[in-house]
Residue frames as qw, qx, qy, qz and C-alpha x, y, z in Angstrom:
[[0.697, 0.526, 0.185, -0.452, 65.53, 103.37, 130.84],
 [0.627, -0.057, 0.668, 0.398, 66.57, 100.83, 128.21],
 [0.310, 0.596, -0.271, -0.689, 67.11, 102.31, 124.78],
 [0.887, 0.351, 0.281, -0.104, 66.15, 100.41, 121.60],
 [0.457, -0.408, 0.559, 0.559, 69.26, 99.27, 119.70],
 [0.612, 0.728, 0.046, -0.304, 69.51, 100.22, 116.03],
 [0.625, -0.189, 0.580, 0.487, 71.61, 98.45, 113.39],
 [0.405, 0.742, -0.145, -0.513, 72.35, 100.24, 110.11],
 [0.740, 0.098, 0.581, 0.324, 72.93, 98.30, 106.90],
 [0.252, 0.824, -0.184, -0.473, 74.68, 100.27, 104.17],
 [0.590, -0.101, 0.688, 0.411, 76.38, 99.33, 100.93],
 [0.130, 0.343, -0.428, -0.826, 76.58, 100.29, 97.29],
 [0.724, 0.265, -0.077, -0.632, 73.88, 99.49, 94.74],
 [0.870, 0.228, -0.377, -0.221, 73.33, 95.76, 94.33],
 [0.050, 0.529, -0.785, 0.317, 75.61, 94.65, 97.15],
 [0.533, -0.178, -0.824, -0.069, 72.92, 92.30, 98.47],
 [0.124, -0.203, 0.501, -0.832, 71.65, 94.34, 101.43],
 [0.699, -0.103, 0.007, -0.708, 68.03, 93.25, 101.08],
 [0.832, 0.063, -0.542, -0.097, 68.88, 89.56, 100.66],
 [0.389, 0.169, -0.691, 0.585, 71.17, 89.67, 103.70],
 [0.328, -0.172, 0.345, -0.862, 68.47, 91.50, 105.66],
 [0.804, -0.059, -0.288, -0.517, 65.91, 88.90, 104.63],
 [0.741, 0.054, -0.644, 0.184, 68.13, 86.13, 105.99],
 [0.110, 0.200, -0.584, 0.779, 68.75, 88.05, 109.22],
 [0.593, -0.170, 0.098, -0.781, 65.00, 88.32, 109.76],
 [0.848, 0.003, -0.456, -0.269, 64.56, 84.61, 109.08],
 [0.693, 0.036, -0.613, 0.377, 67.19, 83.61, 111.66],
 [0.063, 0.209, -0.445, 0.868, 66.21, 86.14, 114.35],
 [0.478, -0.470, -0.611, -0.422, 62.93, 84.65, 115.47],
 [0.526, -0.479, -0.556, 0.430, 63.77, 85.26, 119.11],
 [0.173, -0.280, -0.102, 0.939, 63.89, 89.01, 118.47],
 [0.283, 0.789, 0.534, -0.110, 60.96, 91.28, 117.66],
 [0.426, -0.110, 0.309, 0.843, 62.31, 93.36, 114.79],
 [0.330, 0.850, 0.263, -0.316, 61.24, 96.57, 113.11],
 [0.605, 0.063, 0.452, 0.652, 62.70, 97.13, 109.64],
 [0.209, 0.848, 0.068, -0.483, 63.05, 100.53, 107.96],
 [0.672, 0.197, 0.514, 0.496, 63.80, 100.29, 104.24],
 [0.092, 0.812, -0.051, -0.574, 65.09, 103.36, 102.41],
 [0.689, 0.280, 0.533, 0.402, 65.39, 103.44, 98.63],
 [0.039, -0.479, 0.262, 0.837, 66.59, 105.81, 95.94],
 [0.020, -0.142, -0.803, -0.578, 63.71, 105.77, 93.50],
 [0.444, -0.167, -0.129, -0.871, 60.05, 106.41, 92.86],
 [0.856, -0.181, -0.304, -0.377, 58.86, 102.91, 93.77],
 [0.447, -0.548, 0.658, -0.259, 59.69, 100.82, 96.84],
 [0.773, 0.256, -0.546, -0.195, 60.99, 97.48, 95.59],
 [0.289, 0.298, -0.820, 0.393, 63.07, 96.25, 98.54],
 [0.429, -0.090, 0.552, -0.709, 60.19, 96.45, 101.01],
 [0.828, 0.202, -0.104, -0.512, 58.05, 94.48, 98.58],
 [0.604, 0.352, -0.714, 0.044, 60.80, 91.87, 98.24],
 [0.019, -0.212, 0.802, -0.558, 60.91, 91.39, 102.01],
 [0.631, 0.071, 0.351, -0.688, 57.14, 91.08, 102.19],
 [0.807, 0.313, -0.341, -0.369, 57.06, 88.64, 99.28],
 [0.398, 0.334, -0.826, 0.221, 59.64, 86.51, 101.08],
 [0.668, -0.446, -0.573, -0.163, 57.01, 85.97, 103.76],
 [0.453, -0.008, -0.527, 0.719, 58.67, 88.00, 106.52],
 [0.242, -0.516, -0.080, -0.818, 55.83, 90.38, 107.25],
 [0.774, -0.517, -0.293, -0.216, 54.72, 88.06, 110.07],
 [0.805, -0.176, -0.280, 0.493, 58.24, 87.91, 111.55],
 [0.349, -0.282, -0.091, 0.889, 59.03, 91.63, 111.48],
 [0.255, 0.859, 0.376, -0.238, 57.21, 94.85, 110.83],
 [0.543, 0.110, 0.370, 0.746, 58.47, 96.57, 107.68],
 [0.097, 0.870, 0.232, -0.424, 58.32, 100.30, 106.99],
 [0.606, 0.448, 0.303, 0.583, 59.13, 101.88, 103.61],
 [0.186, -0.776, -0.055, 0.600, 60.88, 105.27, 103.77],
 [0.669, 0.634, 0.329, 0.204, 60.69, 106.75, 100.27],
 [0.048, 0.973, -0.207, -0.086, 63.06, 109.68, 100.72],
 [0.854, 0.383, -0.247, 0.252, 66.32, 108.70, 99.00],
 [0.318, 0.436, -0.501, 0.676, 68.34, 110.58, 101.62],
 [0.630, -0.572, -0.522, -0.049, 66.99, 109.21, 104.88],
 [0.576, -0.607, -0.306, 0.453, 67.29, 111.37, 108.03],
 [0.332, 0.196, 0.104, 0.917, 68.34, 114.53, 106.17],
 [0.058, 0.172, 0.331, -0.926, 66.74, 117.83, 107.12],
 [0.507, 0.123, -0.176, -0.835, 63.80, 117.61, 104.70],
 [0.368, -0.075, -0.919, -0.122, 63.01, 113.95, 105.41],
 [0.496, -0.323, 0.112, -0.798, 59.53, 114.11, 106.93],
 [0.872, -0.128, -0.373, -0.289, 59.26, 110.37, 107.65],
 [0.577, 0.236, -0.677, 0.390, 62.32, 109.33, 109.66],
 [0.045, -0.218, 0.578, -0.785, 61.67, 111.05, 113.00],
 [0.686, -0.121, 0.097, -0.711, 57.90, 110.31, 113.14],
 [0.844, 0.089, -0.507, -0.148, 58.57, 106.65, 112.29],
 [0.449, 0.169, -0.709, 0.517, 61.07, 106.27, 115.13],
 [0.288, -0.202, 0.404, -0.844, 58.76, 108.11, 117.52],
 [0.813, -0.063, -0.162, -0.556, 55.94, 105.73, 116.62],
 [0.758, 0.121, -0.628, 0.130, 58.23, 102.75, 117.22],
 [0.156, 0.229, -0.641, 0.716, 59.26, 104.10, 120.61],
 [0.564, -0.192, 0.156, -0.788, 55.60, 104.43, 121.57],
 [0.951, -0.032, -0.130, -0.278, 55.34, 100.65, 121.04],
 [0.153, 0.664, -0.711, 0.177, 58.74, 99.86, 122.56],
 [0.624, -0.253, 0.662, -0.328, 57.37, 96.94, 124.59],
 [0.881, 0.343, 0.290, -0.151, 56.78, 95.14, 121.28],
 [0.629, 0.727, -0.233, 0.146, 60.19, 95.86, 119.68],
 [0.823, -0.445, 0.115, 0.334, 63.60, 94.43, 120.59],
 [0.472, -0.315, 0.413, 0.712, 65.72, 95.77, 117.74],
 [0.476, 0.808, 0.125, -0.325, 65.48, 98.12, 114.75],
 [0.605, -0.071, 0.513, 0.604, 67.30, 97.54, 111.47],
 [0.317, 0.830, 0.054, -0.456, 67.62, 100.31, 108.90],
 [0.686, 0.176, 0.490, 0.508, 68.60, 99.56, 105.30],
 [0.030, 0.721, -0.068, -0.689, 69.89, 102.75, 103.69],
 [0.693, 0.702, 0.028, -0.164, 69.76, 103.54, 100.01],
 [0.869, 0.044, 0.187, 0.455, 72.69, 102.27, 97.96],
 [0.414, 0.594, 0.075, 0.685, 73.48, 105.88, 97.04],
 [0.357, -0.864, -0.004, -0.356, 73.34, 107.31, 100.57],
 [0.315, 0.372, -0.683, 0.544, 75.85, 107.66, 103.35],
 [0.571, -0.498, -0.653, 0.023, 74.68, 106.15, 106.67],
 [0.371, -0.034, -0.403, 0.836, 76.23, 108.98, 108.65],
 [0.289, -0.367, -0.116, -0.877, 73.11, 111.15, 108.46],
 [0.763, -0.428, -0.413, -0.254, 71.19, 108.50, 110.42],
 [0.694, -0.124, -0.465, 0.535, 74.13, 108.10, 112.78],
 [0.123, 0.212, -0.193, 0.950, 74.16, 111.83, 113.50],
 [0.510, -0.417, -0.213, -0.722, 70.40, 111.94, 114.11],
 [0.789, -0.318, -0.526, 0.019, 70.58, 109.01, 116.52],
 [0.546, -0.150, -0.426, 0.706, 72.95, 110.94, 118.76],
 [0.074, -0.453, -0.082, -0.885, 70.84, 114.09, 118.71],
 [0.174, -0.080, 0.617, -0.764, 68.93, 115.20, 121.80],
 [0.683, 0.052, -0.017, -0.728, 65.58, 114.22, 120.28],
 [0.889, 0.120, -0.383, -0.221, 66.54, 110.55, 119.75],
 [0.364, 0.436, -0.737, 0.366, 69.58, 109.72, 121.91],
 [0.401, -0.283, 0.619, -0.613, 67.57, 109.15, 125.12],
 [0.821, 0.128, 0.286, -0.476, 65.49, 106.48, 123.37],
 [0.922, 0.386, -0.019, 0.033, 67.66, 104.81, 120.71],
 [0.389, -0.712, 0.518, 0.272, 71.28, 103.71, 120.53],
 [0.633, 0.577, -0.469, -0.216, 73.34, 102.72, 117.51],
 [0.914, -0.269, 0.303, 0.000, 74.29, 99.07, 117.92],
 [0.528, -0.272, 0.575, 0.562, 76.53, 98.80, 114.85],
 [0.514, 0.687, -0.129, -0.498, 76.81, 99.86, 111.21],
 [0.717, -0.011, 0.648, 0.256, 77.31, 97.09, 108.63],
 [0.338, 0.649, -0.354, -0.583, 78.61, 97.81, 105.13],
 [0.840, 0.173, 0.514, -0.003, 77.72, 95.06, 102.65],
 [0.023, 0.642, -0.548, -0.536, 80.15, 94.59, 99.76],
 [0.895, 0.414, 0.026, -0.166, 79.68, 92.89, 96.40],
 [0.617, -0.543, 0.483, 0.302, 82.95, 90.96, 96.67],
 [0.712, 0.285, 0.490, 0.415, 83.29, 89.88, 93.01],
 [0.291, 0.899, 0.161, 0.285, 82.93, 93.51, 91.88],
 [0.395, -0.875, 0.260, 0.103, 85.45, 94.62, 94.51],
 [0.706, -0.281, 0.536, 0.368, 87.97, 92.06, 93.24],
 [0.603, 0.539, 0.451, 0.378, 87.25, 93.01, 89.63],
 [0.363, -0.109, 0.029, 0.925, 88.31, 96.58, 90.41],
 [0.008, 0.687, 0.570, 0.451, 84.87, 98.12, 89.83],
 [0.352, -0.902, -0.241, 0.065, 85.33, 100.34, 92.88],
 [0.602, -0.223, 0.114, 0.758, 88.86, 101.44, 92.00],
 [0.151, 0.821, 0.116, -0.538, 88.86, 105.15, 91.10],
 [0.700, 0.471, 0.369, 0.390, 89.08, 105.47, 87.31],
 [0.286, 0.602, 0.008, 0.745, 89.69, 109.20, 87.63],
 [0.133, -0.043, -0.499, 0.855, 89.99, 111.76, 90.39],
 [0.407, 0.111, 0.225, -0.878, 86.54, 112.33, 91.83],
 [0.341, -0.073, -0.857, -0.380, 85.13, 109.09, 90.42],
 [0.550, -0.347, 0.091, -0.754, 81.58, 109.03, 91.90],
 [0.905, -0.147, -0.361, -0.169, 81.33, 105.25, 92.34],
 [0.671, 0.119, -0.517, 0.518, 84.71, 104.87, 94.03],
 [0.018, -0.371, 0.326, -0.869, 84.13, 107.94, 96.21],
 [0.691, -0.343, -0.014, -0.636, 80.75, 106.82, 97.51],
 [0.903, -0.063, -0.423, 0.030, 81.92, 103.23, 98.04],
 [0.494, 0.227, -0.513, 0.664, 84.94, 104.40, 100.05],
 [0.229, -0.361, 0.279, -0.860, 82.84, 106.70, 102.23],
 [0.832, -0.278, -0.199, -0.436, 80.31, 103.96, 102.96],
 [0.820, 0.010, -0.487, 0.299, 83.13, 101.68, 104.12],
 [0.275, 0.312, -0.424, 0.805, 84.67, 104.42, 106.24],
 [0.474, -0.398, 0.090, -0.780, 81.34, 104.88, 108.05],
 [0.870, -0.176, -0.376, -0.265, 81.01, 101.23, 109.05],
 [0.538, -0.585, 0.568, -0.213, 82.02, 99.17, 112.07],
 [0.658, -0.053, 0.748, 0.068, 81.68, 95.86, 110.22],
 [0.407, 0.460, -0.499, -0.612, 82.25, 95.07, 106.56],
 [0.781, 0.100, 0.583, -0.199, 80.34, 92.08, 105.22],
 [0.070, 0.379, -0.738, -0.554, 81.96, 90.40, 102.22],
 [0.714, 0.296, 0.440, -0.457, 78.93, 89.14, 100.32],
 [0.801, 0.548, -0.084, -0.225, 78.49, 86.95, 97.22],
 [0.134, -0.693, 0.706, 0.058, 81.63, 84.97, 98.07],
 [0.870, 0.041, 0.479, -0.111, 80.39, 81.54, 97.04],
 [0.833, 0.503, 0.105, 0.207, 82.93, 80.06, 94.64],
 [0.176, 0.877, -0.361, 0.265, 85.78, 82.32, 95.78],
 [0.839, -0.025, -0.434, 0.328, 88.90, 80.60, 97.11],
 [0.588, -0.660, -0.214, 0.415, 90.95, 81.58, 100.17],
 [0.468, -0.059, 0.176, 0.864, 93.40, 83.67, 98.15],
 [0.012, -0.555, -0.431, -0.712, 90.55, 85.72, 96.69],
 [0.479, -0.782, -0.392, -0.073, 89.03, 86.25, 100.13],
 [0.610, -0.464, -0.069, 0.639, 92.38, 87.37, 101.55],
 [0.300, 0.213, 0.316, 0.874, 92.74, 89.76, 98.61],
 [0.215, -0.710, -0.463, -0.484, 89.26, 91.16, 99.27],
 [0.578, -0.723, -0.289, 0.245, 90.03, 91.66, 102.95],
 [0.545, -0.222, 0.083, 0.804, 93.28, 93.44, 102.11],
 [0.121, 0.445, 0.395, 0.795, 91.46, 95.75, 99.72],
 [0.395, -0.787, -0.413, -0.231, 88.88, 96.62, 102.38],
 [0.635, -0.587, -0.147, 0.481, 91.57, 97.24, 105.00],
 [0.453, 0.043, 0.217, 0.863, 93.42, 99.45, 102.55],
 [0.059, -0.572, -0.407, -0.710, 90.33, 101.54, 101.84],
 [0.507, -0.690, -0.044, -0.514, 89.05, 101.70, 105.43],
 [0.471, 0.261, -0.734, 0.414, 91.73, 100.77, 107.99],
 [0.261, -0.250, 0.518, -0.775, 89.47, 101.69, 110.93],
 [0.773, -0.137, -0.408, -0.467, 87.01, 98.86, 110.22],
 [0.503, -0.490, 0.603, -0.379, 86.65, 96.76, 113.36],
 [0.631, -0.022, 0.774, -0.052, 85.50, 93.45, 111.89],
 [0.426, 0.335, -0.566, -0.621, 85.25, 91.80, 108.48],
 [0.643, 0.042, 0.696, -0.317, 82.67, 89.04, 108.19],
 [0.072, 0.125, -0.826, -0.545, 82.01, 86.54, 105.40],
 [0.634, 0.226, 0.338, -0.658, 78.47, 86.01, 104.13],
 [0.080, -0.043, 0.937, 0.337, 77.98, 82.65, 102.47],
 [0.067, -0.507, -0.793, -0.331, 74.71, 82.69, 100.54],
 [0.141, -0.553, -0.043, -0.820, 74.12, 86.18, 102.01],
 [0.731, -0.564, -0.368, -0.106, 73.81, 84.66, 105.49],
 [0.157, 0.544, -0.524, 0.637, 75.32, 86.00, 108.71],
 [0.478, -0.333, -0.744, 0.327, 75.27, 84.63, 112.23],
 [0.226, -0.844, -0.259, -0.412, 73.01, 87.00, 114.17],
 [0.696, -0.623, -0.121, 0.336, 75.38, 86.78, 117.15],
 [0.560, -0.114, 0.196, 0.797, 77.93, 88.63, 115.01],
 [0.116, 0.405, 0.401, 0.813, 75.53, 91.28, 113.78],
 [0.405, -0.674, -0.272, -0.555, 72.84, 92.10, 116.36],
 [0.718, -0.687, -0.105, -0.039, 73.28, 93.03, 120.01],
 [0.749, 0.249, -0.222, 0.573, 76.93, 94.07, 119.72],
 [0.387, -0.883, -0.182, 0.194, 76.69, 97.35, 121.72],
 [0.692, 0.196, 0.053, 0.693, 79.59, 98.87, 119.80],
 [0.129, 0.525, 0.039, 0.840, 78.51, 102.43, 120.51],
 [0.572, -0.736, -0.361, -0.020, 77.38, 102.23, 124.11],
 [0.183, 0.665, -0.374, 0.620, 79.13, 104.81, 126.26],
 [0.800, -0.533, -0.274, -0.008, 80.17, 103.45, 129.63],
 [0.737, -0.485, -0.056, 0.468, 82.53, 104.73, 132.31],
 [0.513, 0.289, 0.163, 0.792, 83.56, 107.81, 130.34],
 [0.102, -0.391, -0.309, 0.861, 81.60, 110.51, 132.11],
 [0.212, -0.024, -0.445, -0.870, 79.29, 111.01, 129.15],
 [0.675, -0.041, 0.113, -0.728, 75.53, 110.54, 129.03],
 [0.128, 0.060, -0.988, -0.057, 74.39, 106.99, 129.72],
 [0.542, -0.131, -0.108, -0.823, 70.70, 106.20, 129.35],
 [0.901, -0.157, 0.034, -0.403, 70.31, 102.63, 130.45],
 [0.673, -0.406, 0.615, 0.062, 71.86, 99.26, 131.31],
 [0.488, 0.562, -0.576, -0.338, 73.88, 97.40, 128.74],
 [0.945, -0.111, 0.281, -0.127, 73.51, 93.66, 128.38],
 [0.062, -0.609, 0.740, 0.278, 76.50, 91.56, 127.42],
 [0.878, 0.254, -0.233, -0.332, 76.20, 88.87, 124.80],
 [0.715, -0.460, 0.525, 0.035, 77.77, 85.71, 126.23],
 [0.819, 0.083, 0.488, 0.290, 80.46, 84.05, 124.19],
 [0.517, 0.746, 0.167, 0.385, 81.15, 87.04, 121.95],
 [0.584, -0.559, -0.049, 0.587, 84.42, 88.50, 123.19],
 [0.391, 0.858, 0.147, 0.298, 84.44, 91.82, 121.37],
 [0.567, 0.084, -0.188, 0.797, 87.62, 93.85, 121.55],
 [0.167, -0.816, -0.400, 0.381, 86.89, 96.81, 123.86],
 [0.358, 0.845, 0.092, 0.386, 87.22, 100.28, 122.41],
 [0.602, -0.012, -0.288, 0.744, 90.36, 102.08, 123.45],
 [0.016, -0.083, -0.168, 0.982, 88.49, 105.38, 123.70],
 [0.009, 0.567, 0.819, 0.090, 84.76, 105.29, 124.33],
 [0.031, 0.222, 0.065, -0.972, 83.22, 108.57, 123.26],
 [0.542, 0.532, 0.452, -0.468, 79.77, 109.55, 122.08],
 [0.611, 0.354, 0.587, 0.396, 79.19, 108.74, 118.44],
 [0.016, 0.628, -0.083, -0.773, 80.12, 111.60, 116.15],
 [0.705, 0.611, 0.055, -0.355, 79.09, 109.95, 112.91],
 [0.706, 0.593, -0.384, 0.050, 82.57, 108.83, 111.86],
 [0.154, -0.665, 0.676, -0.279, 84.63, 107.97, 114.92],
 [0.966, 0.000, -0.186, -0.179, 85.50, 104.29, 114.85],
 [0.899, 0.064, -0.286, 0.325, 87.89, 101.96, 116.56],
 [0.580, -0.651, -0.099, 0.479, 89.20, 104.63, 118.92],
 [0.491, 0.236, 0.238, 0.804, 90.47, 106.80, 116.07],
 [0.040, -0.279, -0.169, 0.945, 90.07, 110.54, 116.06],
 [0.363, 0.664, 0.608, -0.240, 86.71, 111.98, 115.21],
 [0.119, -0.138, 0.389, 0.903, 86.11, 113.77, 111.94],
 [0.276, 0.600, 0.710, -0.246, 82.42, 114.54, 112.03],
 [0.192, 0.186, 0.456, 0.849, 81.19, 116.26, 108.89],
 [0.262, 0.353, 0.403, -0.802, 77.66, 117.06, 110.03],
 [0.539, 0.521, 0.653, -0.103, 74.45, 116.83, 108.05],
 [0.321, 0.853, -0.060, -0.406, 75.21, 119.82, 105.82],
 [0.065, -0.563, 0.740, 0.362, 78.30, 118.12, 104.43],
 [0.425, 0.133, 0.894, 0.057, 76.40, 114.93, 103.65],
 [0.471, 0.742, 0.413, -0.239, 73.78, 116.88, 101.72],
 [0.134, 0.822, -0.365, -0.415, 76.53, 118.78, 99.92],
 [0.347, -0.277, 0.854, 0.270, 78.07, 115.45, 98.86],
 [0.437, 0.417, 0.793, 0.080, 74.90, 114.49, 97.01],
 [0.298, 0.869, 0.260, -0.296, 73.81, 117.90, 95.74],
 [0.023, -0.756, 0.461, 0.463, 77.17, 118.54, 94.11],
 [0.067, -0.199, 0.902, 0.377, 76.83, 115.36, 92.05],
 [0.636, 0.270, 0.271, -0.670, 73.36, 115.35, 90.46],
 [0.382, 0.358, -0.738, -0.425, 74.45, 112.72, 87.96],
 [0.062, 0.076, 0.976, -0.197, 73.00, 109.92, 90.12],
 [0.516, 0.041, -0.143, -0.844, 69.53, 109.39, 88.74],
 [0.238, 0.137, 0.950, -0.152, 66.68, 106.96, 89.24],
 [0.515, 0.147, -0.188, -0.824, 63.63, 106.39, 87.09],
 [0.548, 0.101, 0.794, -0.242, 60.90, 103.78, 86.71],
 [0.356, 0.185, -0.617, -0.677, 59.76, 102.08, 83.51],
 [0.538, 0.101, 0.695, -0.466, 56.56, 100.06, 83.32],
 [0.334, 0.101, -0.728, -0.590, 54.58, 97.75, 81.06],
 [0.706, -0.037, 0.350, -0.614, 51.19, 96.07, 81.29],
 [0.818, 0.326, -0.388, -0.274, 52.18, 93.24, 78.93],
 [0.921, -0.319, 0.219, 0.042, 53.35, 89.78, 80.03],
 [0.148, 0.801, -0.571, -0.102, 57.09, 89.24, 79.68],
 [0.956, 0.119, -0.256, 0.085, 59.12, 86.21, 78.69],
 [0.656, -0.710, 0.156, 0.204, 61.84, 85.61, 81.30],
 [0.738, -0.067, 0.342, 0.577, 64.68, 84.75, 78.91],
 [0.362, 0.680, 0.312, 0.556, 63.81, 87.55, 76.48],
 [0.259, -0.947, -0.055, -0.179, 63.63, 90.13, 79.26],
 [0.726, -0.555, 0.210, 0.348, 66.91, 88.94, 80.76],
 [0.658, 0.188, 0.347, 0.641, 68.75, 89.21, 77.43],
 [0.143, 0.839, 0.260, 0.456, 67.25, 92.64, 76.86],
 [0.442, -0.897, 0.028, -0.007, 68.39, 93.95, 80.23],
 [0.761, -0.293, 0.279, 0.507, 71.90, 92.57, 79.73],
 [0.506, 0.465, 0.347, 0.639, 72.14, 94.35, 76.37],
 [0.085, -0.919, -0.184, -0.339, 70.82, 97.61, 77.84],
 [0.626, -0.751, 0.088, 0.191, 73.20, 97.49, 80.81],
 [0.746, -0.065, 0.296, 0.593, 76.14, 97.14, 78.43],
 [0.349, 0.454, 0.306, 0.761, 75.36, 100.33, 76.54],
 [0.265, -0.815, -0.144, -0.495, 73.69, 102.49, 79.21],
 [0.217, 0.390, -0.632, 0.634, 75.42, 103.64, 82.46],
 [0.739, -0.456, -0.118, -0.481, 72.96, 101.67, 84.62],
 [0.085, 0.426, -0.818, 0.376, 74.38, 100.21, 87.82],
 [0.198, 0.115, 0.872, -0.432, 71.18, 98.72, 89.21],
 [0.515, -0.108, -0.424, -0.737, 67.84, 97.46, 87.91],
 [0.017, 0.088, 0.931, -0.355, 65.26, 95.83, 90.15],
 [0.506, 0.081, 0.060, -0.857, 61.55, 95.15, 90.13],
 [0.520, 0.183, 0.815, -0.181, 58.77, 92.84, 89.01],
 [0.336, 0.251, -0.493, -0.762, 57.08, 91.93, 85.73],
 [0.809, 0.119, 0.356, -0.452, 53.99, 89.89, 84.84],
 [0.089, 0.335, -0.874, -0.340, 54.53, 86.60, 83.03],
 [0.705, -0.070, -0.514, -0.484, 52.38, 83.81, 81.70],
 [0.795, -0.284, -0.536, 0.015, 51.18, 81.92, 84.77],
 [0.650, -0.542, -0.296, 0.442, 52.74, 84.16, 87.38],
 [0.001, -0.997, 0.079, -0.022, 55.20, 86.96, 87.98],
 [0.776, 0.295, -0.220, 0.513, 58.94, 87.56, 87.50],
 [0.452, -0.855, 0.023, 0.254, 61.35, 89.07, 90.02],
 [0.654, 0.628, -0.079, 0.415, 64.20, 91.02, 88.43],
 [0.519, -0.794, 0.152, 0.277, 67.51, 91.81, 90.14],
 [0.749, 0.524, 0.016, 0.406, 70.39, 93.24, 88.10],
 [0.418, -0.787, 0.181, 0.417, 73.78, 94.63, 89.02],
 [0.027, 0.565, -0.561, -0.605, 75.35, 96.11, 85.91],
 [0.595, 0.267, -0.554, -0.518, 75.13, 93.38, 83.25],
 [0.119, 0.022, -0.970, 0.213, 74.69, 90.60, 85.83],
 [0.545, -0.111, -0.095, -0.826, 70.94, 90.01, 85.51],
 [0.021, 0.080, 0.977, -0.196, 68.81, 87.54, 87.43],
 [0.554, -0.073, -0.184, -0.809, 65.18, 86.97, 86.41],
 [0.008, 0.001, -0.973, 0.230, 63.32, 84.48, 88.59],
 [0.459, -0.392, -0.551, -0.575, 59.71, 83.28, 88.33],
 [0.257, -0.201, 0.613, -0.720, 57.60, 83.58, 91.46],
 [0.275, 0.239, 0.901, -0.233, 54.67, 81.51, 92.65],
 [0.016, 0.388, 0.705, 0.593, 51.74, 81.34, 90.29],
 [0.251, -0.777, -0.578, -0.008, 49.53, 82.90, 92.99],
 [0.354, -0.253, -0.105, 0.894, 51.76, 85.98, 93.31],
 [0.233, 0.753, 0.388, -0.478, 49.66, 89.14, 92.97],
 [0.538, 0.475, 0.444, 0.536, 49.26, 90.29, 89.39],
 [0.056, -0.888, -0.097, 0.446, 50.41, 93.81, 88.68],
 [0.591, 0.799, -0.085, 0.070, 52.04, 95.73, 85.81],
 [0.803, 0.087, -0.136, 0.573, 55.77, 95.50, 85.27],
 [0.136, -0.982, 0.090, -0.097, 57.75, 98.08, 87.19],
 [0.831, 0.066, -0.131, 0.536, 61.52, 98.31, 86.92],
 [0.249, -0.950, 0.071, 0.174, 63.51, 100.81, 88.95],
 [0.775, 0.404, -0.027, 0.485, 66.66, 101.83, 87.03],
 [0.382, -0.894, 0.086, 0.216, 69.52, 103.58, 88.82],
 [0.796, 0.230, 0.132, 0.544, 72.67, 104.86, 87.20],
 [0.317, -0.576, 0.061, 0.751, 75.01, 107.72, 86.50],
 [0.247, 0.486, -0.265, -0.795, 73.52, 109.98, 83.80],
 [0.335, 0.195, 0.898, 0.207, 71.33, 107.24, 82.27],
 [0.285, 0.084, -0.320, -0.900, 68.82, 108.02, 79.51],
 [0.509, 0.217, 0.694, -0.461, 65.26, 106.94, 80.23],
 [0.662, 0.549, -0.056, -0.507, 64.08, 107.41, 76.60],
 [0.387, 0.503, -0.752, -0.179, 66.89, 105.18, 75.31],
 [0.202, -0.114, 0.929, -0.290, 66.13, 102.50, 77.89],
 [0.609, 0.374, 0.465, -0.522, 62.45, 102.48, 76.93],
 [0.576, 0.600, -0.347, -0.433, 63.28, 102.40, 73.23],
 [0.232, 0.398, -0.887, -0.035, 65.55, 99.39, 73.66],
 [0.368, 0.052, 0.830, -0.417, 63.06, 97.56, 75.91],
 [0.668, 0.474, 0.170, -0.547, 60.36, 98.01, 73.28],
 [0.542, 0.586, -0.529, -0.289, 62.65, 96.76, 70.53],
 [0.168, 0.384, -0.900, 0.118, 64.32, 93.88, 72.37],
 [0.300, 0.078, 0.850, -0.426, 61.27, 92.46, 74.17],
 [0.129, -0.254, -0.752, -0.594, 58.66, 93.06, 71.50],
 [0.241, -0.684, -0.673, 0.149, 56.37, 94.54, 74.18],
 [0.055, 0.785, 0.143, 0.600, 55.26, 98.05, 74.98],
 [0.541, -0.381, -0.417, 0.624, 57.07, 99.93, 77.76],
 [0.046, 0.843, 0.169, 0.508, 56.64, 103.44, 78.97]]
């Protein structure tokens, strides 16, 4: 029985996971894809972005609202995969985008459990990196226990492939520096790929079979196809996935309880949504968000806002804010911005939005 391959896409807030995923969908027309999008927040923005990019006809997209996908109290993950398996003749590959504040290892552990392992197999885990922020030292630990540096390091350590994203304009020396930093943080990474304009060759990302178990005496559920022309380095020790064992190194599985402990012991990560029914001016809103990001500990802002003659799409990573107009026929709806940060203040954000935009937010 052929199992459905699953690719996980992880990475810190604003690394470009959704944009990279959008491009993968666009260039994978020979594969029937199912996309599971997990977000840390009250409103699903990333799924809406994929649908607005016109990919709903190329891949089916499922929003998973629980910020910690596949944990014990997630009521959506298992039923969603079971429903996909029931339609397995219509699906070639599943891609799961995890929240920027989650570790992918919970999904990895569930995929090897008895309830899913006979039907699904982890193909590979990709960690997407905001390369300019990496080079700027934003993920260097400022203090012991720094939450950003700790989460970033653990996401890298969980991955098979690191994708250096947002590299346009970087020279060879900068790219070599970025690779050295990644290798220093996660020496067990198997491959490092470059994403120009957030684009990856699908031959280097889908159908890699990095976690198939063959010839080791362990469970094997179906035949494994080989991708011609992609000479992957064989694993020196092929064992069942334990959630962290990579590149033939020793396993150090933490289990689901440890992953939950990681998040519960640091409740400072918070997400909230602000909204407005009033039309926004793109330049005014962009300047306001830059000012707010400089005085509030917000790491990520994303969403939509109405504007005269259309709608605005907002994507912000720290004080790097991009506000783009969409087609005039984009559906009209109130502004909704998802704000994610470390101990941010929602009242202060609303107060500054009201003052700086001259519109009413709540």
